[in-house]
N, C-alpha and C positions, 0 to 999 in steps of 0.2 A: 537559535532554533536548531532543530534536529529532524532528519528524515528517519522514518521508521517503516520498515517493510514487514508485513505479516503475510506468510505464504503457506499454502497447502502443499507446496513442492509438487511432486508427481502423484500425490495421494488421490483417492477416489472422491466421489461427490460428497460424502459425509465430511471429509476434511475441508472441502470447499465451503460447505455450510458452516463449519466451525469458524472459518475465516470471517464470514459475514457476522456471526454472533460475537466474535472477538472484536470486530470493528465497533459494534454497538456498545460493547462493554468498555472499550477504550474511550469512547465518547463520553460515557457516564463518568468514568474516573477522571478524565481530563476536565470536565465541567467542575467537579469538586475541587480539583487542584488549581483552577484558574488558568488552564492551558487551552489554547485554541488548536483545534485539529482541522487541517485542510487536506482534502484528498488530492494528491498530485496525479496519480495514475492508478487504474484498477483493471484487472483482467477477469472477465466473467468466467464462472465455472460451467460445468457441463449441464447443470439444471438451473432453471430460472430462480433468481433470488440467492444464488451462491456466487462466491468469488474464488478464483484460483489464487489470486494475490491482490494485495492493495498496498500502495505506497502513500504515506501521509506525511505532512509536515506538522511538527509540534512546535508551537511558538508561545512564548510567555516568559515568566521569570526563570532564569537559568537553572536554579536549583530544582524547581518544580518540574521543568522540562527534563532535566537529566534523570531525576528520580522516576518519572513516568516512563521514559524510554528504557531505563534499566529494568523496570518492573515487567516490561513486555519483551525483553530480549531473551533469547534461548528457546528451548523446547517447551511447548505448551500442549497439554493433554486434555482431551474431551472424553469423558466417560458417559456413553449414551448408546442405547440400542439404535440401530439404523432406522431412520424414518423412511427410507427408500426401499430397503430389503428386509421384509418382516421376519424372515427365517434365518437371516444372517447371524452367525454366532459372535462375530467380532463386535466388541463394545469400546475398544480403545482406538481413538483417532488422534493423530498428531499434526500439529502445525508448528511454525517456527517464526520467531520475531528477531529482527536485526536492526540496530540503529547505526547511523553514520551521518557524517556532516554532508550537507548538500554541496554540489560543486559551485565554485565561484564563477560568476559570469564575467567573461573577458572578451574584448573586441578582437583578440587574436584568433578566435575560432572562425572569423569571417562574418559576412553580412547575414543577418537574420531578418526575415520579413514576418511581420505580425498582422493578423487579420482577426477582427472581432466577428464572432459567429454565434448563432443560436445554440444554446446548451441543449443537450439531449440526454435521454436515458433517465434512470432513477434519480430522485432528488426532490420530487414534489412540485407543486405548481410554480413556485418561485423560479426554479431552475428552468422549467419548460417555457416560461414566458419572458425570459430576459435574454439579452444579447451580451452577457458578461463573459462568455467563453472566449478563449483566445487560442488561435492556431498559430504556431510558430514554425516557420520553414527555414531551414539552412539553405541559402540560395545556391551555394556551390555544389552541394551533394543532393539536394532535393529532399532530404530527410525532413519529416514533418511530425509534430506532436500537437495534441489538443488538450488543454487543461480547462476544466470547468468546476467552479465552486460557487458558493452563494456569496462570495466576497466581490470586491471590485475588479474591474478590468486591469487595473494597475497591479493588483496582487496576482491575478492569473497570468499576466505578462511575465512577471518575475519568475513564477513557478515554471511556466512553459520554457523560458530561456534556460533555467537550470536543468530541467528534464531533458531538453534537447541537447545540452552540453554533455550530460551524462551518457546519452545514447550515442553521441558522436565519439565519445571516449571508448565505448564498447566496440563501435564499428572500427575505430583505428586499431584497437588491440586485435580484433579478429583478422583484419587485413594483414597485420604484421605476423600472424601465426602464433600470437601469444594466447595465454589463457584468457577467458572472458573475465569481465570485471567481477569483483567480490559480490556485488549486489545480484548480478545475473546468476552466478554460480550458487548463490544462496538457495535457489529453487531446488537444487539437486543435492546439496551437501548437508541439508538440515538433519540434525540428529533425531532419531526416533527413540524415545526413552529418556530416562533421567530428567523428567519434566521439571521445569522451574515453577510452573503453576498448573493446577489441575482444576477443571471445571466439570460439573456434573449435570446431566439431564438437559432437556430441551430448553429449560429456563437459563441454562448456562450459569449456574451458581457455583462460585468458587469453593472448592473443598479446602477446609482448614484442618491442620493437624491437631 
């Protein structure tokens, strides 16, 4: 399995809308490839229905997972008139994808407390009516994360532990005065230009050469 982050970086609302559209397109491509997509974490954008970033887990046959992750790594361009600013001249919006291995869960990080809770936010009736969401709290630091998908509590528990471990690593690096983690810096270092993939219009159709 691989974690894939798609982010608008510090881009405007249009870039955040592109992240939402990219996530939907990723889901369609994953379905065709027999790969399961689970949302580990997402950060809402400035306008409803948009995402500043999304972190997903890709799970399935290794070759298919690697190919899909590679297909979404790098600079991604969306060519479309702004749906929010009618007179805006800009039509080029950029986002970025990066794949990496999820952290291994270890007892060395200290005690983690798990709590089943009601899922919230977008995701349909199933998400809103189940208690499959898991909140993981690192007892020593008090740091907490919540993971909710349409899968089992067991799956959410594993994802929550991995996400919490990732955040603890970021915290440790910050306290030591080191650079933030590669995934965190990805929000600010994404290249604008030299796009690996280009999508066009509100239907987010890929442009082929």
